[in-house]
C-alpha positions as CSV (number, residue, x, y, z in Angstrom):
1,M,-74.4,7.0,4.3
2,R,-75.5,5.3,1.3
3,T,-74.0,7.7,-1.4
4,I,-70.5,7.0,0.4
5,F,-71.5,3.5,0.4
6,F,-72.1,3.2,-3.4
7,L,-69.1,5.4,-4.1
8,L,-66.8,3.6,-2.4
9,I,-68.2,0.1,-3.4
10,L,-70.7,0.2,-5.9
11,A,-69.4,2.8,-8.3
12,P,-66.0,0.8,-9.2
13,L,-67.8,-2.4,-10.3
14,L,-70.4,-0.3,-12.3
15,F,-67.4,1.5,-14.0
16,A,-65.3,-1.3,-14.6
17,Q,-64.1,-2.4,-18.0
18,D,-63.9,-5.8,-19.2
19,P,-60.1,-6.9,-19.1
20,D,-61.0,-8.2,-22.9
21,D,-62.4,-4.5,-23.9
22,V,-59.6,-3.0,-22.9
23,A,-57.1,-5.2,-24.7
24,R,-59.3,-4.9,-27.9
25,Q,-59.1,-0.7,-27.1
26,Q,-55.0,-0.9,-26.6
27,Q,-55.4,-3.0,-30.2
28,T,-56.5,0.1,-32.1
29,E,-55.0,2.8,-30.4
30,S,-51.4,2.8,-32.0
31,P,-50.7,5.7,-34.5
32,G,-50.1,3.1,-37.5
33,I,-53.9,1.0,-36.9
34,T,-55.2,4.6,-36.3
35,A,-54.0,5.9,-40.0
36,G,-54.5,2.4,-41.5
37,K,-58.4,2.0,-40.8
38,S,-58.3,5.5,-42.4
39,Q,-56.4,4.8,-45.2
40,F,-58.5,1.3,-45.4
41,G,-61.5,3.5,-45.0
42,Q,-60.7,5.5,-48.3
43,T,-59.5,3.0,-50.3
44,C,-60.6,-0.6,-49.7
45,G,-64.1,0.5,-47.3
46,F,-66.6,0.9,-50.2
47,C,-65.9,-2.7,-51.5
48,H,-64.8,-4.3,-48.1
49,G,-66.8,-2.6,-45.7
50,L,-65.2,-0.1,-42.9
51,D,-64.4,-2.9,-40.5
52,A,-62.7,-5.3,-43.2
53,R,-65.8,-7.9,-42.4
54,G,-66.7,-7.8,-46.2
55,G,-69.4,-5.4,-48.2
56,A,-71.4,-5.8,-51.3
57,N,-68.4,-6.4,-54.2
58,G,-65.5,-7.5,-52.0
59,P,-65.1,-10.2,-49.3
60,D,-64.3,-10.6,-45.4
61,L,-60.9,-9.6,-45.5
62,L,-60.7,-11.0,-41.4
63,H,-60.8,-14.9,-42.8
64,S,-58.8,-14.4,-45.6
65,A,-55.8,-16.3,-45.7
66,L,-53.7,-14.1,-47.6
67,V,-54.4,-11.3,-44.8
68,S,-53.4,-14.1,-42.1
69,H,-50.1,-14.9,-43.5
70,D,-49.1,-11.1,-44.5
71,V,-46.3,-9.9,-42.4
72,N,-45.9,-6.3,-42.3
73,G,-47.9,-5.5,-45.6
74,N,-46.0,-7.8,-47.7
75,L,-48.8,-10.0,-49.3
76,I,-51.5,-7.7,-48.7
77,G,-49.2,-4.8,-50.8
78,T,-48.8,-7.2,-53.6
79,V,-52.8,-7.5,-54.3
80,V,-53.4,-3.9,-53.2
81,R,-50.6,-2.3,-56.0
82,N,-51.7,-4.9,-58.6
83,G,-55.5,-5.3,-57.9
84,R,-57.3,-8.5,-58.5
85,P,-58.9,-7.8,-61.9
86,E,-60.3,-11.1,-62.7
87,K,-62.5,-10.4,-59.4
88,G,-63.0,-6.9,-60.0
89,M,-60.5,-5.4,-57.7
90,P,-58.5,-2.5,-58.8
91,A,-55.2,-1.6,-58.6
92,F,-53.8,1.6,-56.1
93,Q,-50.6,3.0,-55.9
94,L,-50.2,2.9,-52.2
95,S,-47.0,4.2,-50.5
96,D,-45.3,1.2,-48.5
97,T,-46.1,3.2,-45.0
98,E,-49.7,3.2,-46.2
99,I,-49.8,-0.6,-47.1
100,S,-48.2,-0.9,-44.1
101,N,-50.6,0.9,-42.0
102,I,-53.4,-0.9,-43.5
103,A,-51.8,-4.2,-42.7
104,Q,-51.7,-3.1,-39.3
105,F,-55.4,-2.4,-39.3
106,L,-56.3,-5.7,-41.0
107,H,-54.4,-7.3,-38.6
108,A,-55.8,-5.4,-35.4
109,Q,-59.4,-6.3,-36.6
110,M,-58.0,-10.6,-36.8
111,K,-57.2,-10.1,-33.6
112,I,-60.4,-8.7,-32.1
113,A,-62.4,-10.8,-34.0
114,A,-60.8,-14.0,-33.2
115,S,-60.9,-12.7,-29.1
116,T,-64.3,-11.9,-29.9
117,Y,-64.9,-15.5,-31.3
118,Q,-63.2,-17.3,-28.7
119,R,-65.8,-15.7,-25.6
């Protein structure tokens, strides 16, 4: 009888996901975001950290005005393609799709960070 009680009443409560966790998971599952995460890791992660929160040499991009004002990679693309030599950032020759995917990943990371701070 206890087993049935557990299965019917308590198990769903124990395994229920927080709605914010579900939203974060959905934000990170699109193909563009997944591809962007991979491209970001290969191209940018060694300086900006794999989660874009900053690394040894690169700043936190989740609090970047440029990233927050970017639309579909229009600002991010310029910086990635031209680099920022004065700050030690090299230029990268990436396709429009790769830039768009990186932008999608960064915007998703910003949303996750914002939802985490609001708790």
